[in-house]
C-alpha positions as CSV (number, residue, x, y, z in Angstrom):
1,X,27.2,2.4,-2.5
2,X,26.0,-1.1,-3.3
3,X,26.0,-2.0,0.4
4,X,24.0,1.2,1.2
5,X,21.6,0.4,-1.6
6,X,21.0,-3.1,-0.3
7,X,20.4,-1.7,3.3
8,X,17.9,0.7,1.8
9,X,16.1,-2.1,0.0
10,X,16.1,-4.2,3.1
11,X,14.6,-1.3,5.2
12,X,11.8,-0.8,2.6
13,X,11.0,-4.6,2.6
14,X,11.0,-4.6,6.4
15,X,8.7,-1.6,6.5
16,X,6.3,-3.2,4.0
17,X,6.3,-6.5,6.0
18,X,5.6,-4.6,9.3
19,X,2.8,-2.7,7.5
20,X,1.4,-5.9,6.2
21,X,1.3,-7.6,9.6
22,X,0.2,-4.6,11.7
23,X,-1.6,-2.2,9.3
24,X,-4.0,-4.4,7.4
25,X,-6.4,-5.3,10.3
26,X,-5.9,-9.1,9.9
27,X,-6.7,-10.9,13.1
28,X,-4.1,-13.2,14.5
29,X,-4.1,-16.8,13.4
30,X,-3.3,-16.3,9.7
31,X,-0.9,-18.6,8.0
32,X,0.3,-16.1,5.4
33,X,-0.4,-12.5,4.4
34,X,0.3,-11.6,0.8
35,X,0.7,-8.0,-0.4
36,X,0.1,-7.8,-4.2
37,X,1.3,-4.5,-5.6
38,X,1.1,-2.9,-9.0
39,X,3.2,0.2,-9.5
40,X,3.2,1.5,-13.1
41,X,3.6,5.2,-13.9
42,X,1.5,7.2,-11.4
43,X,-0.7,4.2,-10.8
44,X,-0.2,2.4,-7.5
45,X,-2.7,-0.3,-6.6
46,X,-2.6,-3.0,-3.9
47,X,-4.5,-5.8,-2.3
48,X,-3.9,-8.2,0.5
49,X,-4.6,-11.9,0.5
50,X,-5.1,-13.4,4.0
51,X,-4.5,-17.1,4.0
52,X,-5.9,-19.2,6.9
53,X,-5.8,-23.0,6.4
54,X,-7.4,-23.8,3.1
55,X,-9.2,-20.5,2.9
56,X,-8.1,-17.1,1.4
57,X,-9.7,-13.7,1.8
58,X,-8.9,-10.7,-0.4
59,X,-8.8,-7.3,1.2
60,X,-8.7,-4.2,-1.0
61,X,-6.0,-1.7,-0.1
62,X,-6.1,2.0,-0.8
63,X,-2.4,2.9,-0.7
64,X,-1.8,5.9,1.5
65,X,1.1,8.3,0.9
66,X,3.4,6.5,3.2
67,X,2.8,3.1,1.6
68,X,3.2,4.7,-1.9
69,X,6.5,6.3,-0.9
70,X,7.9,3.0,0.5
71,X,6.9,1.2,-2.7
72,X,8.4,3.9,-4.9
73,X,11.7,3.8,-3.0
74,X,11.9,0.1,-3.3
75,X,11.1,0.3,-7.0
76,X,13.7,3.0,-7.6
77,X,16.3,1.2,-5.6
78,X,15.9,-1.9,-7.6
79,X,16.1,-0.2,-11.0
80,X,19.0,-0.9,-13.3
81,X,20.1,0.3,-16.7
82,X,19.3,-2.9,-18.5
83,X,16.0,-4.2,-17.0
84,X,14.5,-1.0,-15.7
85,X,12.5,-2.0,-12.7
86,X,9.5,-4.1,-11.7
87,X,5.9,-3.4,-12.7
88,X,4.3,-5.5,-10.0
89,X,5.5,-7.3,-6.9
90,X,4.3,-9.8,-4.3
91,X,5.4,-9.7,-0.7
92,X,4.7,-12.8,1.3
93,X,4.8,-13.0,5.1
94,X,4.2,-16.5,6.4
95,X,4.5,-18.3,9.6
96,X,5.4,-21.9,9.9
97,X,3.8,-23.7,12.8
98,X,3.9,-21.4,15.8
99,X,6.9,-19.3,14.7
100,X,5.0,-16.0,15.0
101,X,8.0,-14.2,16.4
102,X,10.1,-15.0,13.3
103,X,7.9,-14.9,10.2
104,X,9.4,-15.7,6.8
105,X,9.4,-12.7,4.4
106,X,9.8,-13.2,0.7
107,X,9.6,-10.7,-2.1
108,X,8.9,-11.7,-5.7
109,X,9.3,-9.1,-8.5
110,X,7.7,-9.1,-11.8
111,X,9.6,-7.1,-14.5
112,X,8.0,-8.4,-17.6
113,X,4.6,-9.8,-16.9
114,X,1.5,-7.7,-17.9
115,X,0.5,-6.5,-14.5
116,X,-2.9,-7.7,-13.4
117,X,-4.8,-5.1,-11.4
118,X,-6.2,-6.1,-8.0
119,X,-9.7,-7.5,-8.2
120,X,-11.2,-4.3,-6.9
121,X,-9.4,-2.0,-9.4
122,X,-11.7,0.2,-11.5
123,X,-9.7,-0.2,-14.7
124,X,-6.6,-1.9,-16.3
125,X,-3.2,-0.2,-16.5
126,X,-3.4,2.5,-19.1
127,X,-0.9,2.9,-21.9
128,X,0.0,6.4,-20.6
129,X,0.9,5.0,-17.2
130,X,3.0,2.3,-18.9
131,X,4.8,5.0,-21.0
132,X,5.5,7.0,-17.8
133,X,6.9,4.0,-16.1
134,X,9.2,3.1,-19.0
135,X,10.3,6.7,-19.3
136,X,11.2,6.9,-15.6
137,X,12.9,3.5,-15.5
138,X,14.3,3.0,-19.0
139,X,15.2,-0.4,-20.2
140,X,17.3,-1.7,-23.0
141,X,15.0,-2.1,-26.1
142,X,15.3,-5.9,-26.0
143,X,14.1,-5.9,-22.4
144,X,10.7,-4.3,-23.2
145,X,8.1,-7.0,-23.4
146,X,6.1,-7.4,-26.6
147,X,2.8,-6.8,-24.8
148,X,4.1,-3.4,-23.6
149,X,5.2,-2.4,-27.1
150,X,1.8,-3.5,-28.6
151,X,-0.2,-1.6,-25.9
152,X,1.8,1.6,-26.5
153,X,1.6,1.3,-30.3
154,X,-2.2,0.8,-30.1
155,X,-2.5,4.0,-28.1
156,X,-0.2,5.9,-30.6
157,X,2.6,6.3,-28.0
158,X,6.3,6.0,-28.5
159,X,8.2,3.3,-26.6
160,X,10.8,5.0,-24.3
161,X,13.9,2.8,-24.4
162,X,17.5,3.1,-23.6
């Protein structure tokens, strides 16, 4: 099962990388494309940073159903009984020199950081979305960050924990 799970994770990462390279409308010549994702509860937000030389442009992304599904699969596949799963993630696709045919793909997961919404997001992550996330992907009590406990308590919500 573990091998199958890893293959599923790899497929999701590959799909995201292909989408990032082909589906964002970035013109050839970039040095790196960075997909920044926040997926908490029902809330899925994303933005793409396009790096060219010393410059960076930010592109807002409205995640369609397919992108949401791929992100949710990846998030669920990486959930475990101690740490739950990530709240936000960064997928980096970069090219070194002229190696366009073999870009480097790197995924960084953020389990404990207070997720920062993309610059175009209309509002911060709500306590209710955070509660939904922790209920769906339960963590050991000691693995729930203090900031999350404080946000839930301030909203009068219980902290779902294992």
